[in-house]
DRENDRENSE-932592 format. One record per residue (C-alpha): chain; residue number from 1; residue in three letters; z negated, x, y. Coordinates in nm, 2 decimals, decimal comma. Each point is the difference from the previous one (the first is absolute). Example, Ala and Ser with C-alpha at 12.3 -4.5 7.8 and 13.67 -1.06 7.14 Angstrom:
<rs>
> A | 1 | ALA | -0,78 | 1,23 | -0,45
> A | 2 | SER | 0,07 | 0,14 | 0,34
</rs>
This chain:
<rs>
> A | 1 | MET | -5,02 | 2,40 | 1,15
> A | 2 | SER | -0,24 | 0,28 | 0,05
> A | 3 | PHE | -0,37 | -0,08 | 0,04
> A | 4 | VAL | -0,04 | -0,33 | 0,18
> A | 5 | LYS | -0,33 | -0,04 | 0,19
> A | 6 | ARG | 0,04 | -0,34 | 0,17
> A | 7 | ILE | 0,23 | -0,31 | -0,04
> A | 8 | LEU | 0,02 | -0,31 | 0,21
> A | 9 | PHE | 0,11 | -0,35 | -0,08
> A | 10 | ILE | 0,08 | -0,27 | 0,26
> A | 11 | GLN | 0,00 | -0,36 | -0,10
> A | 12 | THR | -0,09 | -0,23 | 0,30
> A | 13 | ALA | 0,14 | -0,33 | -0,14
> A | 14 | PHE | -0,18 | -0,28 | -0,18
> A | 15 | LEU | -0,28 | 0,00 | -0,25
> A | 16 | GLY | 0,23 | -0,02 | -0,30
> A | 17 | ASP | 0,21 | 0,29 | 0,13
> A | 18 | VAL | -0,31 | 0,22 | 0,01
> A | 19 | ILE | -0,09 | -0,09 | -0,36
> A | 20 | LEU | 0,35 | 0,08 | -0,11
> A | 21 | ALA | -0,02 | 0,34 | 0,16
> A | 22 | THR | -0,30 | 0,10 | -0,22
> A | 23 | PRO | 0,20 | 0,11 | -0,30
> A | 24 | SER | 0,15 | 0,27 | 0,23
> A | 25 | PHE | -0,34 | 0,12 | 0,10
> A | 26 | SER | -0,10 | 0,04 | -0,37
> A | 27 | GLU | 0,33 | 0,17 | -0,09
> A | 28 | VAL | -0,03 | 0,25 | 0,29
> A | 29 | LYS | -0,36 | 0,08 | -0,11
> A | 30 | ARG | 0,12 | 0,06 | -0,35
> A | 31 | LEU | 0,29 | 0,22 | 0,12
> A | 32 | PHE | -0,21 | 0,18 | 0,27
> A | 33 | PRO | -0,36 | -0,01 | -0,13
> A | 34 | ASP | -0,13 | 0,24 | 0,26
> A | 35 | ALA | 0,17 | -0,17 | 0,30
> A | 36 | GLU | -0,19 | -0,22 | 0,25
> A | 37 | ILE | 0,17 | -0,34 | 0,03
> A | 38 | ASP | -0,03 | -0,21 | 0,31
> A | 39 | VAL | 0,15 | -0,34 | 0,09
> A | 40 | VAL | 0,06 | -0,21 | 0,31
> A | 41 | VAL | -0,04 | -0,37 | -0,03
> A | 42 | LYS | -0,02 | -0,30 | 0,23
> A | 43 | LYS | -0,34 | -0,11 | 0,11
> A | 44 | GLY | -0,14 | -0,25 | -0,24
> A | 45 | ASN | 0,15 | 0,16 | -0,31
> A | 46 | GLU | -0,22 | 0,31 | -0,01
> A | 47 | SER | -0,27 | -0,17 | -0,21
> A | 48 | LEU | 0,26 | -0,03 | -0,28
> A | 49 | LEU | -0,01 | 0,38 | -0,04
> A | 50 | SER | -0,38 | 0,04 | -0,01
> A | 51 | ASN | -0,11 | 0,21 | -0,30
> A | 52 | ASN | 0,35 | 0,11 | -0,08
> A | 53 | PRO | -0,05 | 0,34 | -0,16
> A | 54 | ASN | 0,35 | 0,12 | 0,08
> A | 55 | LEU | -0,05 | -0,02 | 0,38
> A | 56 | ASN | -0,17 | 0,23 | 0,24
> A | 57 | THR | 0,02 | -0,18 | 0,34
> A | 58 | VAL | 0,12 | -0,35 | 0,09
> A | 59 | PHE | 0,13 | -0,02 | 0,36
> A | 60 | VAL | 0,00 | -0,34 | 0,16
> A | 61 | PHE | 0,29 | -0,11 | 0,22
> A | 62 | ASP | -0,14 | -0,27 | 0,23
> A | 63 | LYS | 0,31 | -0,16 | 0,15
> A | 64 | LYS | -0,21 | -0,24 | 0,21
> A | 65 | ALA | -0,14 | 0,30 | 0,19
> A | 66 | GLY | 0,35 | 0,07 | 0,13
> A | 67 | LYS | 0,28 | 0,13 | -0,22
> A | 68 | PHE | 0,10 | 0,30 | 0,20
> A | 69 | LYS | -0,36 | 0,09 | 0,09
> A | 70 | GLU | -0,08 | -0,01 | -0,37
> A | 71 | ILE | 0,30 | 0,21 | -0,09
> A | 72 | LEU | -0,11 | 0,27 | 0,24
> A | 73 | ARG | -0,36 | -0,01 | -0,12
> A | 74 | LEU | 0,10 | 0,02 | -0,36
> A | 75 | SER | 0,27 | 0,27 | 0,05
> A | 76 | LYS | -0,26 | 0,24 | 0,14
> A | 77 | LEU | -0,23 | -0,06 | -0,30
> A | 78 | LEU | 0,30 | 0,04 | -0,24
> A | 79 | ARG | 0,14 | 0,32 | 0,15
> A | 80 | ALA | -0,34 | 0,16 | -0,03
> A | 81 | ARG | 0,01 | -0,05 | -0,37
> A | 82 | LYS | 0,32 | 0,21 | -0,04
> A | 83 | TYR | 0,17 | -0,20 | -0,28
> A | 84 | GLU | 0,26 | 0,16 | -0,22
> A | 85 | ILE | 0,16 | -0,34 | -0,09
> A | 86 | VAL | -0,01 | -0,35 | 0,15
> A | 87 | PHE | 0,13 | -0,30 | -0,20
> A | 88 | ASN | 0,07 | -0,30 | 0,22
> A | 89 | PHE | 0,02 | -0,32 | -0,20
> A | 90 | GLN | 0,03 | -0,22 | 0,31
> A | 91 | ARG | 0,35 | -0,08 | 0,15
> A | 92 | PHE | -0,10 | -0,09 | 0,36
> A | 93 | GLY | 0,04 | 0,22 | 0,30
> A | 94 | SER | -0,37 | 0,06 | 0,07
> A | 95 | SER | -0,05 | 0,17 | -0,34
> A | 96 | GLY | 0,32 | 0,21 | 0,07
> A | 97 | ILE | -0,15 | 0,13 | 0,32
> A | 98 | LEU | -0,33 | 0,07 | -0,17
> A | 99 | THR | 0,19 | 0,19 | -0,27
> A | 100 | LEU | 0,18 | 0,22 | 0,26
> A | 101 | LEU | -0,32 | 0,06 | 0,20
> A | 102 | SER | -0,20 | 0,09 | -0,31
> A | 103 | GLY | 0,13 | 0,35 | 0,00
> A | 104 | ALA | 0,06 | 0,00 | -0,38
> A | 105 | LYS | 0,23 | 0,27 | -0,13
> A | 106 | LYS | 0,19 | -0,25 | -0,22
> A | 107 | LYS | 0,05 | -0,37 | 0,10
> A | 108 | TYR | 0,11 | -0,25 | -0,27
> A | 109 | GLY | 0,08 | -0,36 | 0,07
> A | 110 | PHE | 0,24 | -0,29 | -0,04
> A | 111 | LYS | 0,35 | -0,01 | 0,16
> A | 112 | LYS | -0,08 | -0,33 | 0,16
> A | 113 | ASN | -0,26 | 0,15 | 0,23
> A | 114 | PRO | 0,16 | 0,04 | 0,35
> A | 115 | PHE | -0,13 | 0,36 | 0,02
> A | 116 | SER | 0,13 | 0,10 | -0,34
> A | 117 | PHE | 0,26 | 0,22 | 0,16
> A | 118 | ALA | -0,28 | 0,25 | 0,07
> A | 119 | PHE | -0,15 | -0,01 | -0,35
> A | 120 | THR | 0,04 | 0,29 | -0,25
> A | 121 | LYS | 0,11 | -0,23 | -0,27
> A | 122 | THR | 0,08 | -0,38 | -0,01
> A | 123 | PHE | 0,02 | -0,26 | -0,27
> A | 124 | GLU | 0,16 | -0,34 | -0,05
> A | 125 | HIS | -0,22 | -0,31 | 0,01
> A | 126 | VAL | 0,21 | -0,27 | -0,17
> A | 127 | ILE | -0,16 | -0,34 | -0,04
> A | 128 | GLY | 0,14 | -0,24 | -0,26
> A | 129 | ASP | 0,13 | 0,22 | -0,28
> A | 130 | GLY | -0,32 | -0,04 | -0,21
> A | 131 | THR | -0,15 | 0,34 | 0,09
> A | 132 | HIS | -0,37 | -0,04 | 0,05
> A | 133 | GLU | -0,16 | 0,11 | 0,33
> A | 134 | VAL | -0,22 | 0,25 | -0,19
> A | 135 | GLU | 0,32 | 0,16 | -0,13
> A | 136 | ARG | 0,16 | 0,00 | 0,34
> A | 137 | ASN | -0,30 | 0,20 | 0,13
> A | 138 | LEU | -0,03 | 0,23 | -0,30
> A | 139 | GLN | 0,37 | 0,11 | 0,04
> A | 140 | MET | -0,12 | 0,22 | 0,30
> A | 141 | LEU | -0,22 | 0,19 | -0,25
> A | 142 | GLN | 0,24 | 0,04 | -0,29
> A | 143 | GLU | 0,12 | 0,35 | 0,10
> A | 144 | PHE | -0,36 | 0,11 | -0,05
> A | 145 | GLY | -0,01 | -0,15 | -0,35
> A | 146 | ALA | -0,15 | -0,35 | 0,07
> A | 147 | GLN | 0,03 | -0,28 | -0,26
> A | 148 | LYS | 0,23 | -0,28 | 0,08
> A | 149 | MET | -0,26 | -0,28 | -0,04
> A | 150 | VAL | -0,38 | 0,01 | 0,03
> A | 151 | ARG | -0,23 | -0,30 | 0,04
> A | 152 | PRO | -0,18 | -0,04 | 0,33
> A | 153 | GLU | -0,38 | 0,06 | 0,01
> A | 154 | LEU | -0,30 | -0,13 | 0,20
> A | 155 | PHE | -0,35 | 0,14 | -0,05
> A | 156 | PRO | -0,28 | -0,26 | 0,06
> A | 157 | SER | -0,34 | 0,17 | 0,01
> A | 158 | GLU | -0,28 | -0,07 | -0,25
> A | 159 | GLN | -0,17 | -0,19 | 0,27
> A | 160 | GLN | 0,31 | -0,22 | 0,06
> A | 161 | PHE | 0,02 | -0,08 | -0,37
> A | 162 | LEU | -0,37 | -0,09 | 0,00
> A | 163 | SER | 0,04 | -0,22 | 0,30
> A | 164 | VAL | 0,25 | -0,23 | -0,18
> A | 165 | GLU | -0,19 | 0,01 | -0,34
> A | 166 | GLN | -0,17 | -0,33 | 0,10
> A | 167 | TYR | 0,34 | -0,17 | -0,02
> A | 168 | LYS | 0,07 | 0,11 | -0,36
> A | 169 | SER | -0,25 | -0,21 | -0,19
> A | 170 | LYS | 0,27 | -0,18 | -0,19
> A | 171 | LYS | 0,38 | -0,01 | -0,04
> A | 172 | TYR | 0,17 | -0,02 | 0,34
> A | 173 | TYR | 0,33 | 0,00 | 0,18
> A | 174 | CYS | 0,10 | 0,13 | 0,34
> A | 175 | LEU | 0,25 | -0,18 | 0,22
> A | 176 | ALA | 0,13 | 0,15 | 0,33
> A | 177 | PRO | 0,18 | -0,29 | 0,17
> A | 178 | ALA | 0,09 | 0,15 | 0,34
> A | 179 | SER | 0,28 | 0,21 | 0,12
> A | 180 | VAL | 0,11 | 0,13 | 0,34
> A | 181 | TRP | 0,33 | -0,18 | -0,05
> A | 182 | PHE | 0,02 | -0,37 | -0,06
> A | 183 | THR | 0,30 | 0,02 | -0,22
> A | 184 | LYS | -0,18 | 0,25 | -0,23
> A | 185 | GLN | -0,30 | -0,23 | -0,04
> A | 186 | LEU | -0,03 | -0,25 | -0,28
> A | 187 | PRO | -0,08 | -0,34 | 0,15
> A | 188 | GLU | -0,34 | -0,16 | -0,01
> A | 189 | HIS | 0,10 | -0,27 | -0,25
> A | 190 | LYS | 0,12 | 0,27 | -0,25
> A | 191 | TRP | -0,33 | 0,18 | 0,02
> A | 192 | LEU | -0,18 | -0,33 | -0,07
> A | 193 | GLU | 0,24 | -0,06 | -0,29
> A | 194 | LEU | -0,08 | 0,35 | -0,14
> A | 195 | ILE | -0,38 | -0,05 | 0,03
> A | 196 | LYS | 0,02 | -0,31 | -0,22
> A | 197 | LEU | 0,14 | 0,22 | -0,28
> A | 198 | PHE | -0,33 | 0,20 | -0,03
> A | 199 | ASP | -0,29 | -0,07 | -0,23
> A | 200 | LYS | -0,27 | -0,18 | 0,19
> A | 201 | ASP | -0,26 | 0,24 | -0,15
> A | 202 | SER | 0,17 | 0,30 | 0,17
> A | 203 | LEU | -0,04 | 0,10 | 0,37
> A | 204 | VAL | 0,29 | 0,00 | 0,25
> A | 205 | TYR | -0,04 | 0,24 | 0,29
> A | 206 | LEU | 0,22 | -0,05 | 0,31
> A | 207 | ILE | 0,03 | 0,34 | 0,17
> A | 208 | GLY | 0,14 | 0,14 | 0,32
> A | 209 | GLY | -0,09 | 0,13 | 0,34
> A | 210 | PRO | -0,21 | -0,18 | 0,27
> A | 211 | THR | 0,32 | -0,16 | 0,14
> A | 212 | ASP | 0,07 | -0,16 | -0,34
> A | 213 | PHE | -0,33 | -0,18 | -0,02
> A | 214 | ASP | 0,12 | -0,34 | 0,14
> A | 215 | LEU | 0,30 | -0,01 | -0,24
> A | 216 | CYS | -0,22 | 0,09 | -0,30
> A | 217 | GLU | -0,27 | -0,25 | 0,11
> A | 218 | GLN | 0,26 | -0,28 | 0,02
> A | 219 | ILE | 0,12 | 0,08 | -0,35
> A | 220 | LYS | -0,36 | 0,01 | -0,13
> A | 221 | GLN | -0,08 | -0,34 | 0,16
> A | 222 | LYS | 0,32 | -0,17 | -0,12
> A | 223 | SER | -0,05 | 0,13 | -0,35
> A | 224 | ASN | -0,33 | -0,21 | -0,04
> A | 225 | GLN | -0,12 | 0,26 | -0,25
> A | 226 | GLU | -0,34 | 0,16 | 0,01
> A | 227 | ASN | 0,13 | 0,31 | -0,18
> A | 228 | VAL | 0,23 | 0,09 | 0,29
> A | 229 | ILE | -0,17 | 0,25 | 0,24
> A | 230 | ASN | 0,13 | 0,12 | 0,33
> A | 231 | LEU | -0,06 | 0,38 | 0,04
> A | 232 | ALA | 0,26 | 0,05 | 0,28
> A | 233 | GLY | -0,15 | 0,23 | 0,27
> A | 234 | LYS | -0,31 | 0,07 | -0,21
> A | 235 | LEU | 0,13 | 0,31 | -0,18
> A | 236 | ASN | 0,16 | 0,31 | 0,14
> A | 237 | LEU | 0,32 | 0,14 | -0,14
> A | 238 | LEU | -0,15 | 0,22 | -0,27
> A | 239 | GLU | -0,26 | -0,26 | -0,10
> A | 240 | SER | 0,30 | -0,24 | -0,05
> A | 241 | ALA | 0,16 | 0,27 | -0,21
> A | 242 | ALA | -0,31 | 0,04 | -0,21
> A | 243 | LEU | -0,01 | -0,38 | -0,06
> A | 244 | MET | 0,36 | -0,02 | -0,08
> A | 245 | LYS | -0,02 | 0,28 | -0,26
> A | 246 | ASP | -0,21 | -0,21 | -0,25
> A | 247 | ALA | 0,15 | -0,34 | 0,07
> A | 248 | GLN | 0,15 | -0,19 | -0,29
> A | 249 | ARG | 0,31 | -0,01 | 0,22
> A | 250 | ASN | 0,09 | 0,03 | 0,36
> A | 251 | TYR | 0,26 | -0,23 | 0,17
> A | 252 | VAL | 0,16 | 0,14 | 0,31
> A | 253 | ASN | 0,30 | -0,04 | 0,24
> A | 254 | ASP | 0,24 | 0,28 | 0,07
> A | 255 | SER | -0,26 | 0,16 | 0,24
> A | 256 | GLY | -0,28 | 0,25 | 0,02
> A | 257 | PRO | -0,23 | -0,14 | -0,28
> A | 258 | LEU | 0,30 | 0,05 | -0,24
> A | 259 | HIS | -0,02 | 0,37 | 0,06
> A | 260 | ILE | -0,38 | 0,01 | -0,02
> A | 261 | ALA | 0,04 | -0,15 | -0,35
> A | 262 | SER | 0,25 | 0,27 | -0,09
> A | 263 | ALA | -0,23 | 0,27 | 0,13
> A | 264 | MET | -0,29 | -0,13 | -0,22
> A | 265 | ASN | 0,24 | -0,06 | -0,30
> A | 266 | ALA | -0,13 | -0,36 | 0,00
> A | 267 | PRO | 0,17 | -0,29 | -0,17
> A | 268 | VAL | 0,22 | -0,17 | 0,25
> A | 269 | THR | 0,25 | -0,28 | 0,05
> A | 270 | ALA | 0,20 | 0,04 | 0,32
> A | 271 | PHE | 0,19 | -0,28 | 0,17
> A | 272 | PHE | 0,33 | 0,10 | 0,17
> A | 273 | LEU | 0,13 | -0,27 | 0,23
> A | 274 | SER | 0,25 | 0,10 | 0,27
> A | 275 | THR | 0,00 | 0,36 | -0,11
> A | 276 | ILE | 0,10 | 0,15 | -0,34
> A | 277 | PRO | -0,15 | 0,27 | -0,22
> A | 278 | ALA | 0,32 | 0,20 | 0,03
> A | 279 | PHE | -0,11 | 0,10 | 0,35
> A | 280 | GLY | -0,24 | 0,24 | -0,17
> A | 281 | PHE | -0,34 | -0,15 | 0,06
> A | 282 | GLY | -0,08 | -0,15 | -0,33
> A | 283 | PRO | -0,32 | 0,04 | -0,21
> A | 284 | LEU | -0,07 | 0,32 | -0,19
> A | 285 | SER | -0,30 | -0,11 | -0,22
> A | 286 | ASP | 0,04 | 0,03 | -0,37
> A | 287 | ASP | -0,05 | -0,37 | -0,03
> A | 288 | SER | 0,21 | -0,15 | 0,28
> A | 289 | GLN | 0,21 | -0,32 | 0,03
> A | 290 | ILE | 0,25 | -0,10 | 0,27
> A | 291 | LEU | 0,07 | -0,37 | 0,06
> A | 292 | GLU | 0,29 | -0,11 | 0,23
> A | 293 | VAL | 0,26 | -0,27 | 0,05
> A | 294 | ASN | 0,33 | 0,13 | -0,12
> A | 295 | ASP | 0,35 | -0,13 | 0,08
> A | 296 | LEU | -0,05 | -0,07 | 0,37
> A | 297 | ASP | 0,30 | 0,13 | 0,20
> A | 298 | CYS | -0,22 | 0,04 | 0,31
> A | 299 | ARG | -0,24 | 0,23 | -0,17
> A | 300 | PRO | -0,09 | 0,26 | 0,11
> A | 301 | CYS | 0,01 | -0,10 | 0,37
> A | 302 | GLY | -0,15 | 0,32 | 0,13
> A | 303 | VAL | -0,19 | 0,32 | -0,09
> A | 304 | HIS | -0,32 | -0,11 | 0,15
> A | 305 | GLY | 0,03 | -0,38 | 0,01
> A | 306 | TYR | -0,03 | -0,24 | 0,29
> A | 307 | GLN | -0,25 | -0,22 | 0,18
> A | 308 | LYS | 0,20 | -0,30 | -0,12
> A | 309 | CYS | 0,27 | -0,07 | -0,25
> A | 310 | PRO | 0,35 | 0,07 | 0,16
> A | 311 | LYS | 0,14 | -0,29 | -0,21
> A | 312 | ASN | -0,30 | -0,24 | 0,07
> A | 313 | HIS | -0,04 | -0,08 | -0,37
> A | 314 | PHE | -0,22 | 0,29 | -0,13
> A | 315 | LYS | 0,12 | -0,06 | -0,36
> A | 316 | CYS | -0,09 | 0,36 | -0,10
> A | 317 | SER | -0,37 | -0,10 | 0,02
> A | 318 | GLU | 0,03 | -0,26 | -0,28
> A | 319 | ILE | -0,08 | 0,25 | -0,27
> A | 320 | SER | -0,06 | -0,14 | -0,35
> A | 321 | PHE | -0,33 | 0,09 | -0,18
> A | 322 | LEU | 0,13 | -0,09 | -0,35
> A | 323 | SER | 0,01 | 0,37 | -0,10
> A | 324 | ILE | -0,30 | 0,12 | 0,20
> A | 325 | LYS | -0,25 | 0,23 | -0,15
> A | 326 | LYS | -0,37 | -0,08 | 0,01
</rs>
């Protein structure tokens, strides 16, 4: 393309989806170093992108303020920016409307979006063939010379690293026990079993958001170990990333903290229960391990999991720790 002045990304899904979009931001900045790169994210995820040197403006889509009201508000702001290209990584209708109303000259997105018929160019989004979500996103940029796979990135500030320095006095592990979906969450008794494997002289940090505090506190109390510390709700997202970066190892479900570990290239062991790595959301750290229960004919039972096991046995949660890295 000729000189490109402004490029927009739209990713209004979950925390992990935003993190997995960051390789595309860095690739566009590499390919179009003089372009201003903006992004639209769902309210609550904007802090993930603080300090990101590849981005100019982060627009917040507050769905609770009224979806259509927000679409109209944002579309006015976006049209004023006069984008050459918009890359829509979200497959839901609201993002498709926002793409059309952005006024961008070229509109790229996935065929699954209900408004893809009006996009300039569309792309397949196939889940289950082993293609990673990062690769699915980057395919939209390949005609411009993008690489096929690039690791996600987060950029905690110096102050955020300093704020968690107090927790790094000795060898430590980070455990993120919670998940939005019950069938993606390793059960409490397995976390307690895992904690027993760690050296008592090390520290074990239970991390998560404010809504995860009770779960983490319950695990802490039942562990009966003084070296287990509940930090859920005490750290923001980038402070958690700064802590995970230097952990001896991080232990996570198939959920947001997995992708935070990837973005910090932190050692990670990921537990896949009702979902499978072939869906394309596995860890990308250099030192990564996946543990799962194989040979279950009911697995996977869904792309996102469920609030209860459809078979009422939850056998996929009984993961063996015999080969676990510490």
